[in-house]
C-alpha positions, -999 to 999 in steps of 0.1 A, spaced: 79 663 -571 51 684 -587 55 665 -620 55 632 -602 22 640 -586 7 652 -619 18 620 -636 3 599 -608 -31 616 -612 -30 611 -650 -22 574 -647 -46 566 -618 -74 590 -623 -99 561 -626 -116 548 -595 -138 518 -586 -168 539 -593 -157 541 -630 -162 503 -630 -196 504 -613 -182 494 -579 -194 518 -552 -176 501 -523 -151 522 -504 -115 512 -513 -91 501 -485 -77 531 -466 -68 543 -431 -72 580 -427 -60 579 -391 -27 565 -402 -24 591 -430 -30 619 -405 -5 604 -380 22 604 -407 17 640 -416 15 650 -380 47 631 -372 66 648 -400 57 682 -385 68 670 -351 101 656 -363 114 670 -396 141 643 -401 114 616 -399 111 622 -436 142 600 -440 123 571 -424 93 572 -448 105 588 -481 114 554 -495 82 538 -483 56 564 -494 53 581 -527 31 610 -536 -2 594 -545 -1 567 -518 -25 586 -496 -62 579 -501 -73 614 -493 -62 637 -520 -54 666 -497 -30 644 -478 -11 638 -510 -9 675 -516 4 681 -480 29 653 -483 41 666 -516 46 700 -501 65 686 -472 89 668 -495 95 700 -515 102 719 -483 125 692 -470 145 692 -503 148 730 -499 160 725 -463 131 745 -450 113 736 -417 83 714 -417 61 734 -394 25 746 -397 37 781 -407 61 770 -434 38 744 -449 9 769 -448 30 795 -467 41 770 -493 5 758 -498 -7 794 -501 19 800 -528 5 770 -547 -31 782 -542 -38 750 -523 -41 762 -486 -78 767 -486 -85 734 -504 -67 713 -478 -86 730 -449 -63 758 -440 -37 762 -413 -62 749 -388 -62 715 -404 -24 713 -404 -25 722 -367 -50 694 -361 -26 670 -377 2 679 -353 -22 674 -324 -32 639 -337 0 623 -326 21 626 -293 54 618 -310 69 606 -343 82 573 -329 56 552 -347 58 568 -381 73 538 -399 44 516 -386 19 542 -399 37 544 -432 36 506 -437 -2 507 -430 -8 534 -457 16 516 -481 -3 484 -478 -37 502 -484 -23 519 -515 -11 485 -527 -45 470 -523 -62 499 -541 -39 495 -571 -45 457 -571 -83 464 -572 -80 489 -600 -58 465 -620 -83 436 -615 -111 459 -626 -93 469 -657 -87 433 -667 -123 423 -660 -135 452 -681 -113 441 -709 -127 406 -707 -162 419 -714 -152 435 -747 -166 408 -768 -155 424 -801 -118 423 -793 -95 395 -803 -87 370 -775 -50 373 -779 -53 411 -777 -72 409 -744 -48 384 -729 -19 407 -739 -36 436 -723 -42 416 -692 -5 405 -690 6 441 -695 -16 453 -666 -3 425 -644 33 432 -653 28 469 -647 14 465 -613 38 438 -601 69 457 -613 56 488 -596 54 471 -563 87 453 -565 107 483 -579 92 511 -560 87 495 -526 110 465 -528 83 443 -513 92 405 -513 66 385 -532 56 367 -501 46 400 -485 19 405 -511 1 376 -496 1 388 -460 -33 405 -460 -62 397 -438 -92 378 -450 -113 409 -452 -87 427 -473 -83 398 -497 -120 394 -501 -120 429 -515 -88 427 -536 -74 400 -559 -44 388 -538 -26 370 -566 -17 387 -599 -17 354 -618 -54 351 -609 -62 383 -629 -51 365 -661 -73 335 -653 -103 358 -646 -99 375 -679 -95 342 -697 -127 328 -682 -146 359 -692 -133 358 -727 -141 321 -731 -176 327 -718 -184 355 -742 -162 346 -772 -173 324 -801 -144 304 -815 
């Protein structure tokens, strides 16, 4: 689990700010808190969300750390209560960074039961999907502005980014392709909703800036 989280941070360390976009990416902190609180209320609720959410899907970094720690404790057949999680985080020198035991306790108090955890997980999952789409689109647009690069090279890079992101969603979350389109107008105005469009954007930018 620790290695998985480290790999995630290496691969997705870039943010919208790196591309000059200062807008806040899609996220839902209340849903993230509700998931973590639900897991402390009902340990076996992990089974309901483990296949939906991966370490790195949470927008708030400390929530990824807490979730990763919960998965580690679950694998070790340890309880997922405030004390156990606090001790584990303390061992990892992460307890103070996440806000201490008091923050964990506040998560438990944020939900009355774990009955809606799957709903919360799908909300967080969708927001993570949107953030990755936005980053993929930004990478492709950035590539399109590299006037010195060969057109074929840029298009290949765009295709690789598109394939990487689409394969990730299909393989990791088993989302049907139609579900990628079921976002609200507000969300789709902030994220490219069709991966094919990313290639067209790149091609337009290249044609605009490239001399043939």
